[in-house]
C-alpha positions in Angstrom: -21.9 10.0 -38.1 -18.2 9.1 -37.7 -17.4 12.6 -36.4 -20.2 12.3 -33.8 -18.9 8.9 -32.6 -15.3 10.3 -32.5 -16.5 13.3 -30.4 -18.2 10.9 -28.0 -15.0 8.8 -27.6 -13.0 12.0 -27.3 -15.0 13.4 -24.4 -15.4 10.0 -22.7 -11.6 9.6 -22.9 -11.1 13.0 -21.4 -13.5 12.3 -18.6 -11.9 8.9 -18.0 -8.5 10.6 -17.7 -9.8 13.0 -15.2 -11.0 10.2 -13.0 -7.8 8.3 -13.7 -5.7 11.3 -12.5 -7.8 11.3 -9.3 -7.2 7.6 -8.8 -3.5 8.2 -9.2 -3.6 10.7 -6.4 -5.6 8.3 -4.2 -3.1 5.5 -4.8 -0.1 7.8 -4.1 -1.8 9.0 -0.9 -2.6 5.4 0.3 1.0 4.3 -0.4 2.4 7.3 1.6 0.0 6.8 4.5 0.7 3.0 4.8 4.5 3.6 4.6 4.3 6.3 7.3 1.9 4.3 9.5 4.2 1.3 9.7 7.6 3.1 9.5 7.7 3.1 13.4 7.7 -0.7 13.3 10.2 -1.2 10.4 12.5 -3.3 12.6 9.7 -5.9 12.7 8.6 -5.8 9.0 10.5 -7.4 6.2 12.0 -5.0 3.6 10.2 -6.8 0.8 6.9 -6.1 2.5 7.9 -2.4 3.0 8.6 -2.2 -0.8 4.9 -2.7 -1.6 3.7 0.8 -0.6 6.7 2.2 -2.4 5.6 0.4 -5.6 2.2 2.0 -5.3 3.6 5.4 -4.7 5.6 5.1 -8.0 2.5 3.8 -9.7 0.4 6.7 -8.4 2.9 9.3 -9.8 3.0 7.4 -13.1 -0.8 7.3 -13.3 -1.0 11.1 -12.9 1.6 11.6 -15.6 -0.1 9.2 -18.0 -3.5 10.8 -17.4 -1.9 14.1 -18.6 -0.8 12.4 -21.8 -4.3 10.9 -22.3 -6.0 14.3 -21.8 -3.6 16.0 -24.2 -4.0 13.2 -26.8 -7.8 13.4 -26.5 -8.0 17.2 -26.8 -5.5 17.5 -29.6 -6.7 14.2 -31.3 -3.0 13.2 -31.5 -2.6 9.7 -32.7 1.0 9.4 -31.4 0.0 10.7 -27.9 -2.9 8.2 -27.8 -0.7 5.3 -28.7 1.9 6.4 -26.0 -1.0 6.7 -23.6 -2.2 3.2 -24.3 1.3 1.8 -24.1 2.0 3.5 -20.7 -1.4 2.2 -19.4 -0.4 -1.3 -20.3 3.0 -0.8 -18.5 1.2 0.5 -15.3 -1.3 -2.4 -15.6 1.6 -4.9 -15.5 3.3 -3.0 -12.6 0.0 -3.2 -10.6 -0.4 -6.8 -11.4 3.2 -7.5 -10.2 2.6 -5.5 -7.1 -0.7 -7.4 -6.4 0.8 -10.8 -7.0 3.8 -9.9 -4.9 1.6 -8.6 -2.1 -0.4 -11.9 -2.1 2.8 -14.0 -2.0 4.2 -11.9 0.8 0.9 -12.2 2.7 1.6 -15.9 3.0 5.0 -15.3 4.6 4.0 -12.5 7.0 3.5 -14.7 10.1 6.9 -16.4 10.0 8.9 -13.3 9.1 7.2 -11.1 11.7 7.5 -13.8 14.4 11.3 -14.2 13.8 12.0 -10.5 13.7 9.8 -9.7 16.8 11.4 -12.4 19.0 14.9 -11.2 17.9 14.0 -7.6 18.7 12.4 -8.6 22.1 15.7 -10.2 23.1 17.6 -7.0 22.1 15.1 -4.6 23.8 17.2 -4.2 27.0 20.4 -3.5 25.0 19.3 -1.2 22.2 17.1 1.9 22.6 15.6 1.5 19.1 14.2 -1.9 20.0 13.0 -0.8 23.4 11.3 2.4 21.9 9.7 0.4 19.1 8.2 -2.2 21.5 6.8 0.5 23.7 5.2 2.3 20.8 3.8 -0.9 19.4 2.4 -2.1 22.7 0.7 1.2 23.3 -0.6 1.7 19.7 -2.1 -1.8 19.4 -2.9 -2.5 23.0 -0.8 -5.6 23.2 2.0 -7.1 25.2 4.9 -9.4 24.1 5.1 -11.4 20.9 2.3 -13.9 21.7 1.6 -12.8 25.3 3.1 -11.0 28.3 4.9 -14.2 29.2 7.5 -13.5 26.4 8.9 -10.8 28.7 9.7 -13.3 31.5 13.3 -13.9 30.4 13.9 -10.2 29.7 12.4 -8.5 32.8 12.6 -10.1 36.2 9.1 -9.9 37.6 7.9 -6.5 36.3 6.8 -5.9 32.7 7.4 -2.8 30.5 5.0 -0.1 31.5 3.6 0.0 28.0 2.0 -3.4 28.7 -0.2 -1.6 31.3 -1.1 1.6 29.4 -3.6 2.7 32.1 -1.0 2.7 34.9 0.8 5.8 36.1 4.5 6.2 35.3 5.5 5.5 38.9 3.6 2.2 39.2 4.9 -1.2 38.3 3.3 -3.3 35.6 2.7 -6.9 36.7 1.2 -9.9 34.9 -2.2 -9.6 36.6 -2.7 -6.1 35.1 -1.0 -6.5 31.7 -2.7 -6.4 28.4 -3.5 -10.0 27.5 -3.3 -9.7 23.7 0.0 -10.6 22.0 1.5 -8.1 19.5 2.2 -10.7 16.7 -1.5 -11.4 15.8 -2.4 -7.7 16.2 0.3 -6.4 13.9 -0.1 -9.4 11.5 -3.9 -8.7 11.2 -3.3 -4.9 10.6 -0.7 -5.6 7.9 -2.9 -8.2 6.1 -5.9 -5.9 6.1 -3.8 -3.1 4.5 -2.3 -5.5 1.9 -5.8 -6.7 1.0 -7.0 -3.1 0.6 -4.1 -2.2 -1.6 -4.6 -5.3 -3.8 -8.4 -4.8 -4.1 -7.9 -1.1 -5.0 -5.1 -1.9 -7.5 -7.3 -4.5 -9.3 -10.2 -2.0 -9.5 -7.9 0.6 -11.1 -6.4 -2.0 -13.4 -9.9 -2.9 -14.7 -10.6 0.8 -15.3 -7.3 1.1 -17.1 -8.3 -1.6 -19.6 -11.4 0.4 -20.5 -9.0 3.4 -21.0 -6.9 1.4 -23.4 -10.0 0.4 -25.4 -11.1 4.0 -25.6 -7.6 5.2 -26.7 -7.3 2.5 -29.3 -10.8 3.3 -30.7 -10.0 7.0 -30.9 -6.6 6.3 -32.5 -8.3 4.1 -35.1 -10.9 6.8 -35.8 -8.1 9.4 -36.2 -6.2 7.1 -38.7 -9.4 6.6 -40.6 -10.1 10.3 -40.7 -6.5 11.0 -41.9 -6.7 8.5 -44.8 -10.0 10.0 -46.1 
């Protein structure tokens, strides 16, 4: 009877690690996609916020490696590999929890930090190409103009607005207030970042819950192996 129960745990653990490896690839992919998506706007985004997708890229790689240990431990019925697997799962769980908590804390500071960096970049847009190009890309991508509205450009441009504020105009036309996009870029970028942070946290918590099940399976199998070895 014990051998049947152990076989069940063994194959359940193997199946779990297969799903776990897939979740690691998904987390890794999400982290890379978010980092690439917002890399064009890095002059607006605080470095701490940019570290969040990096954490999940590292976690994704670790999950894939740990899943390999779990599969090997389950197939070979190795007590030491299962203990290593459970310990590494706990480590990843704490990393995900730290990333989730950090993301939630940073979510509260997004507005102030974005606002300060965007106004500073706006003032520099006529001096530096990187600021000018980033604003043009942001305004076209998010269909917005200025930090809170097109009025923010009043002190920078005399009369005309950047052409990116009027995305439907031809290159040889002037963009004026009457035809400019009415939405500000601050709320648009803030909303996009918050949605992505929420998605990362929700997915991390789901994977963390699955990890706890994996720790239980590994401990049960390790206990069964120790029992079997003492008989």
